[in-house]
Structure formats: C-alpha cells, structure tokens
C-alpha positions in Angstrom: 0.8 -15.0 21.1 1.0 -16.8 17.8 2.3 -20.3 17.3 5.6 -19.1 16.7 5.7 -17.5 20.5 5.6 -14.1 18.9 3.5 -11.6 20.7 1.7 -9.7 18.2 -0.3 -6.5 18.7 -2.4 -3.4 17.3 -0.3 -0.4 18.4 -2.4 2.7 18.9 -0.9 6.1 19.2 -3.1 8.3 21.1 -2.8 12.5 21.7 -5.1 14.7 23.2 -6.9 15.0 26.4 -8.9 11.8 27.6 -12.2 13.0 26.3 -10.7 14.5 23.2 -8.5 11.6 22.2 -7.5 11.1 18.7 -6.1 7.7 17.9 -4.0 6.4 15.0 -3.5 2.6 14.6 0.7 2.6 14.0 0.4 -0.6 12.1 -2.0 0.5 9.6 0.0 3.7 9.3 3.3 1.9 8.5 1.5 -0.4 5.8 -0.2 2.6 4.2 3.3 4.4 4.2 5.1 1.5 2.5 7.1 0.8 5.5 5.7 -2.5 6.3 3.9 -5.2 4.8 0.7 -7.3 6.2 1.1 -10.9 6.8 -1.2 -13.1 4.5 -0.3 -16.5 5.9 -2.9 -15.9 8.8 -6.4 -14.6 9.0 -6.3 -11.9 11.5 -9.3 -9.3 12.2 -8.1 -6.1 10.1 -6.9 -8.4 7.0 -9.0 -6.8 4.4 -8.1 -3.1 5.7 -4.3 -4.2 5.7 -4.5 -5.6 2.5 -6.5 -2.6 1.0 -3.5 -0.1 2.6 -0.5 -2.4 1.3 -2.5 -2.4 -2.2 -2.6 1.4 -2.1 0.9 2.1 -1.2 2.2 -0.3 -4.0 -0.2 1.3 -6.4 1.4 4.9 -5.1 4.8 3.4 -5.2 5.8 4.6 -1.5 8.1 3.2 0.9 9.7 -0.1 0.0 7.4 0.0 -2.9 9.2 3.0 -4.3 12.2 0.9 -5.7 11.0 -1.0 -8.8 13.7 -3.8 -8.0 12.4 -4.3 -4.3 8.9 -4.3 -5.5 9.5 -6.9 -8.2 11.5 -8.9 -5.5 8.5 -8.6 -2.9 6.2 -10.1 -5.4 8.3 -12.9 -6.5 10.4 -14.3 -3.9 9.2 -17.4 -1.8 8.0 -16.9 1.8 11.7 -17.9 3.0 13.5 -15.1 0.8 11.1 -12.4 1.7 11.5 -13.2 5.2 15.0 -13.0 4.9 14.7 -9.6 2.8 12.3 -8.7 5.3 14.6 -8.8 8.3 17.0 -6.4 6.4 14.0 -4.0 6.1 13.1 -4.6 9.7 16.1 -2.5 10.7 14.7 0.6 8.6 11.2 -0.1 9.9 12.3 -0.2 13.6 14.3 3.2 12.8 11.1 4.8 11.7 9.0 3.4 14.5 11.3 4.8 16.7 11.1 8.2 15.1 7.4 8.2 15.1 7.2 7.4 18.8 9.6 10.0 19.6 7.6 12.5 17.8 4.4 11.3 19.7 6.3 11.8 23.0 7.4 15.3 21.8 3.6 16.1 21.1 2.5 14.7 24.4 5.3 16.9 26.0 4.3 20.0 24.3 
C-alpha cells in the first residue's frame, strides 16, 4: 500500500507449462503501447525501465500519445489536471486491461 492507501502491484501475465512459462509484465506492456503512464512522483524499482518505455511510446506517437492535443496536454498540465484527465483515460485503460486479460484466459483454455 502506498501512502494514499492504494494497493500497487506489478501484474505478470504468464502462459505455458510451469517449466516453460513465458511471462510478460502487464504494467510495462500498457506503458509501452501508450495506454498507461508512469508515476513520476515516487521512486519505484522499475522507474528507469518504465520511463524509457513511456519515452518510446511518446516518440512513436502511439496510444494516448497518438493524438497531438492529448500528448501536448499530458506534458503541459499540472499534476492535478493530469489526474483529472487520467480518470477519463482510466476507463479506456480498464477496457484494454479487460480485453488483454480475456485474451490471456482464452489462450490458457486453448
């Protein structure tokens, strides 16, 4: 738990037999696809990796970074304004998360 009472976690998506498991860090995937942003107010174990992934997504102009107006607003807004904007984007992010999890569940069943 962080000091706001939120439970923060790294989410691993794994597939394959136990001895041949292949895992992907969902949080990193969301950031690298431009569907998530990293939190810069606090240090965390993968800070540098997430920073690099977000930078690449911005440079490739994918996800939230594909719209020039959104990309511009994400770099110019205050942290409070970014939080308000993020709440709208959170809906899209959660839908993407549900789709990715459903895809993983289908792969596990197959």
